[in-house]
Structure formats: structure tokens, C-alpha cells
C-alpha positions as CSV (number, residue, x, y, z in Angstrom):
1,M,-0.9,4.9,-8.2
2,E,-3.7,4.2,-5.8
3,I,-4.3,0.5,-5.0
4,N,-8.0,-0.6,-4.8
5,P,-8.1,-3.9,-2.6
6,K,-11.4,-5.0,-3.9
7,Q,-10.3,-4.6,-7.5
8,V,-7.3,-6.7,-6.7
9,T,-9.2,-9.2,-4.7
10,G,-11.8,-9.8,-7.3
11,E,-9.5,-10.3,-10.0
12,R,-7.7,-12.9,-7.8
13,A,-10.5,-14.6,-7.4
14,A,-11.6,-15.2,-11.4
15,E,-8.2,-17.0,-11.5
16,Y,-9.7,-19.9,-9.9
17,V,-12.3,-20.1,-13.0
18,E,-11.1,-22.6,-15.1
19,D,-12.8,-23.7,-18.5
20,G,-16.2,-25.8,-18.8
21,M,-17.0,-24.7,-15.2
22,V,-20.3,-23.3,-14.3
23,V,-19.7,-20.1,-12.3
24,G,-22.1,-18.3,-9.7
25,L,-21.4,-14.6,-10.3
26,G,-22.3,-12.7,-6.9
27,T,-23.5,-9.3,-6.4
28,G,-21.7,-6.3,-4.7
29,S,-18.7,-3.8,-5.1
30,T,-15.6,-6.7,-4.9
31,A,-17.5,-9.2,-7.0
32,F,-18.0,-6.5,-9.6
33,F,-14.3,-6.6,-10.5
34,A,-14.6,-10.6,-10.3
35,I,-17.0,-10.4,-13.2
36,K,-15.2,-7.7,-15.3
37,Q,-11.9,-10.0,-15.0
38,L,-13.9,-13.2,-16.3
39,G,-15.3,-10.9,-19.0
40,D,-12.0,-10.5,-20.2
41,R,-10.8,-13.9,-19.9
42,V,-14.0,-14.9,-22.1
43,R,-13.0,-12.6,-24.8
44,Q,-9.7,-14.8,-24.5
45,G,-11.0,-17.9,-24.9
46,L,-12.3,-19.3,-21.5
47,K,-15.4,-21.0,-21.9
48,I,-17.7,-20.8,-19.1
49,Q,-21.5,-20.5,-18.3
50,G,-22.3,-18.0,-15.5
51,I,-25.6,-18.2,-13.0
52,P,-26.1,-14.5,-11.6
53,T,-27.2,-13.8,-8.2
54,S,-29.1,-10.6,-8.9
55,E,-30.4,-8.6,-11.6
56,Q,-27.5,-6.3,-11.2
57,S,-25.1,-9.0,-11.8
58,H,-27.3,-10.5,-14.9
59,A,-26.8,-7.3,-16.4
60,Q,-23.2,-6.8,-15.7
61,A,-22.3,-10.5,-17.2
62,E,-24.4,-9.9,-20.2
63,A,-22.4,-6.6,-20.9
64,E,-19.4,-8.6,-20.4
65,G,-20.4,-11.2,-22.9
66,I,-20.3,-13.7,-20.4
67,P,-22.6,-17.0,-21.4
68,L,-25.5,-17.7,-18.9
69,T,-27.3,-20.5,-18.0
70,D,-29.9,-21.1,-15.2
71,F,-31.1,-24.5,-12.8
72,A,-33.4,-25.5,-15.6
73,H,-29.9,-26.5,-17.3
74,V,-27.5,-27.3,-14.5
75,N,-28.0,-28.7,-11.1
76,V,-24.2,-28.0,-10.0
77,V,-22.5,-24.6,-9.7
78,D,-18.8,-25.5,-10.0
79,L,-17.6,-22.4,-8.1
80,T,-19.2,-19.3,-7.0
81,I,-17.3,-16.0,-6.4
82,D,-19.3,-13.5,-3.8
83,G,-18.6,-11.0,-1.2
84,A,-19.9,-10.5,2.3
85,D,-21.1,-8.0,4.9
86,E,-19.3,-9.5,7.9
87,V,-17.2,-12.7,7.8
88,D,-16.0,-14.2,11.3
89,P,-13.0,-17.1,11.9
90,A,-15.3,-19.6,11.4
91,F,-16.2,-18.8,7.8
92,N,-19.9,-17.9,9.1
93,L,-21.3,-14.8,6.8
94,T,-23.5,-11.8,6.8
95,K,-24.7,-11.3,3.5
96,G,-27.7,-9.2,2.1
97,G,-26.6,-5.6,2.5
98,G,-27.5,-5.0,-1.2
99,G,-30.9,-7.4,-1.0
100,A,-29.7,-10.1,-3.0
101,L,-29.4,-12.7,-0.5
102,L,-32.2,-15.2,-1.8
103,R,-30.5,-15.7,-4.8
104,E,-27.2,-15.7,-3.5
105,K,-28.2,-18.5,-1.1
106,I,-29.5,-20.4,-3.6
107,V,-26.3,-20.3,-5.6
108,A,-23.9,-20.8,-2.4
109,S,-26.1,-23.9,-1.5
110,A,-26.0,-25.4,-4.9
111,S,-21.8,-25.0,-5.3
112,R,-19.1,-27.5,-5.1
113,S,-17.1,-24.4,-3.7
114,E,-17.4,-20.7,-2.7
115,I,-14.8,-18.0,-2.7
116,I,-15.8,-15.1,-0.7
117,V,-14.1,-11.6,-1.7
118,V,-13.9,-9.1,1.1
119,D,-11.6,-6.1,1.8
120,E,-10.5,-6.3,5.5
121,S,-12.5,-4.0,7.1
122,K,-15.4,-7.1,6.8
123,M,-13.6,-9.3,8.9
124,K,-14.9,-9.5,12.7
125,T,-14.4,-11.8,15.4
126,R,-18.2,-12.2,15.7
127,L,-21.0,-11.4,13.0
128,G,-23.3,-8.8,14.2
129,A,-21.8,-5.2,13.9
130,F,-23.8,-5.1,10.5
131,P,-27.8,-5.6,11.0
132,L,-29.0,-9.2,9.8
133,P,-31.2,-8.7,6.5
134,V,-33.8,-11.0,6.5
135,E,-35.9,-11.4,3.0
136,V,-40.0,-11.7,4.0
137,V,-43.1,-11.8,2.0
138,P,-45.3,-9.0,2.0
139,F,-47.9,-10.3,3.3
140,G,-48.2,-10.2,7.0
141,W,-44.7,-8.6,7.2
142,Q,-46.0,-6.8,10.5
143,F,-46.6,-10.2,12.0
144,T,-43.1,-11.6,10.5
145,L,-41.6,-8.7,12.1
146,K,-43.4,-9.4,15.5
147,C,-42.1,-13.2,15.7
148,I,-38.6,-11.9,14.9
149,R,-38.7,-9.3,17.6
150,E,-39.1,-12.0,19.8
151,L,-36.0,-13.6,18.4
152,G,-34.5,-10.8,20.6
153,C,-34.0,-7.5,18.5
154,E,-35.9,-4.4,16.9
155,P,-36.3,-5.4,13.1
156,V,-36.4,-2.1,10.8
157,L,-38.5,-2.4,7.5
158,R,-36.0,-1.2,4.7
159,T,-36.7,1.7,2.7
160,S,-35.1,2.9,-0.2
161,G,-36.1,6.6,-1.9
162,G,-38.7,7.1,0.6
163,A,-40.5,3.6,-0.5
164,T,-40.2,0.2,0.8
165,F,-37.2,-1.6,-0.6
166,R,-38.1,-4.6,-2.5
167,T,-36.1,-7.6,-3.5
168,D,-35.4,-8.3,-7.1
169,N,-37.9,-11.2,-5.9
170,G,-40.7,-8.4,-5.2
171,N,-39.9,-9.5,-1.4
172,Y,-39.0,-6.9,1.8
173,I,-36.1,-7.2,3.9
174,L,-35.9,-6.5,7.7
175,D,-33.0,-5.3,8.8
176,C,-32.5,-6.8,12.3
177,P,-29.8,-5.5,14.6
178,F,-29.4,-8.5,17.0
179,G,-25.9,-7.6,18.2
180,V,-23.2,-9.9,18.8
181,I,-24.1,-13.4,17.2
182,E,-22.7,-16.1,19.6
183,A,-24.5,-19.0,17.7
184,P,-25.1,-18.3,13.7
185,S,-26.2,-21.6,12.9
186,V,-28.9,-21.5,16.0
187,L,-29.8,-17.9,15.1
188,E,-29.8,-19.0,11.6
189,H,-32.1,-21.8,12.0
190,D,-34.9,-20.0,14.3
191,I,-35.1,-17.2,11.7
192,L,-35.8,-19.7,8.7
193,T,-38.3,-21.7,10.7
194,T,-40.3,-17.9,11.3
195,S,-44.0,-17.9,9.6
196,G,-43.4,-15.4,6.5
197,V,-39.5,-15.8,6.4
198,V,-38.1,-16.4,2.8
199,E,-34.4,-16.2,3.5
200,C,-31.9,-14.5,5.9
201,G,-28.7,-13.2,5.7
202,L,-26.4,-15.7,8.1
203,F,-24.6,-18.0,5.8
204,T,-23.1,-20.9,7.6
205,G,-21.6,-24.0,6.2
206,L,-21.2,-22.7,2.6
207,A,-17.8,-20.4,2.1
208,T,-14.8,-22.6,1.4
209,R,-12.1,-19.8,1.0
210,I,-12.1,-16.2,2.0
211,L,-9.8,-13.9,0.1
212,I,-8.9,-10.6,2.0
213,G,-7.9,-7.1,0.0
214,R,-5.1,-5.1,1.8
215,P,-4.5,-1.7,1.3
216,D,-1.1,-2.5,-0.1
217,G,-2.5,-4.6,-2.9
218,S,-1.4,-7.9,-1.1
219,V,-4.6,-10.9,-1.0
220,E,-4.7,-13.1,2.2
221,E,-6.2,-16.3,1.4
222,L,-7.8,-18.5,4.3
223,T,-9.1,-22.0,3.5
224,E,-9.3,-23.3,7.2
225,P,-11.9,-22.3,9.2
226,Q,-11.1,-21.5,12.8
227,P,-13.5,-22.2,15.9
228,L,-14.8,-19.2,17.6
229,N,-13.6,-18.3,20.8
């Protein structure tokens, strides 16, 4: 029987969820399995409330019967389980390939802890192989693109099905191929202070545990960020 590393990793992450928790429900192919496993546990009696990071994870959680809440009713998320497009040894992340980076950043920032679930292909010595997603408001996006270009890349407006891609929040995404990112927190700050930017896909200082799925079905757990060489 073929082993799906994403499934075993998502299911392992769900084991960290305890009764009474408010849980951030991530977006993506690995977080999908965590939500599915949490649905199974809820049907077995687990008492939790979920905060989805996208319309996609919201629909899945509802279908699984997971009770949902929002920030009108809670101030803190106990634990978030989410994926990433890239992870470096210092637990810096690139996220936003699926377009959910704004809600993912809000939920991660409100979380006491965040487990990132990935397969081994997402582990990098440096971020930057994956073009960095940047969410921008539609008004004046051309000007915002020009400003980001001056930071050292050639941004590309994301499209889908021949039309401009829109996030769940109605915004656009610029995919920004910076190449190797030597100082993620510095670049994150520079992008976030650019007029017209809503959020960027660099997540620094938020992940507390990395679960890495292997093809043999094992899951490696990292809990201590390492300095970048």
C-alpha cells in the first residue's frame, strides 16, 4: 500500500489538539488531512472550536462537523496547524501559494503555537526558490508592483483561468521571484511597509514546531529553530 507523506503528517499534527482548544485550521493539501482527522476526533467526542484560514478550509470544516468560531468571540488561538510552500532551518516560512496568506497570517499571529506540516520537498536551506506571494489591493496595483520591483525582483500579477486571481478577501496577488532570501525578516518588513500591500507570504517568528513527512511513512519533528549558515 502506497504511503502518502502528507496524510501521515497531517494526522500526526492533529494528535496535538486537546479538548477545549480553539484551533486554527490551515489551508492546503497537507492541512486538509489534519482537518479530516480532527473531524473524525470530533465525531468521537473531542470538544474544540475551529477558526479556518480560508473559504476552502471553512467549507471542509463545516462538512466534517467541526464547530467554528471567529475573532468576534475569541482573542487567542491555542494551536494552529498549517502548511507552507518553503521552510528554512530557522523556521522562516514562505506561504501563499494557494492565496490564503492574509487569513493565515492573522490566525498564526493570534496563536499560542503553530505546527507547520510539510513533506520533505518543502525544506530548504534558504527561502526563495518559490516566488514570494504578496497580497495587494486592486486599486493602484501597478504602482505597488513598481515599488516592489525596486526591492529587487520582477513581480508577476497572478492569474487563474485567464482572469486576474482574487483572494478570499477580494485582493490581487503579485508573485515575486526574489531568488535566495538572505534576511527574511528584513524583506518582510520592507514589503509590508510598501503602499498598497495588504500582506506578504514571508512568515517569520511564528512557527513553533515543524512536522516533516517522509516517503517511508515516518514523520520528523523539529522544535528548535537553527541559525541560518
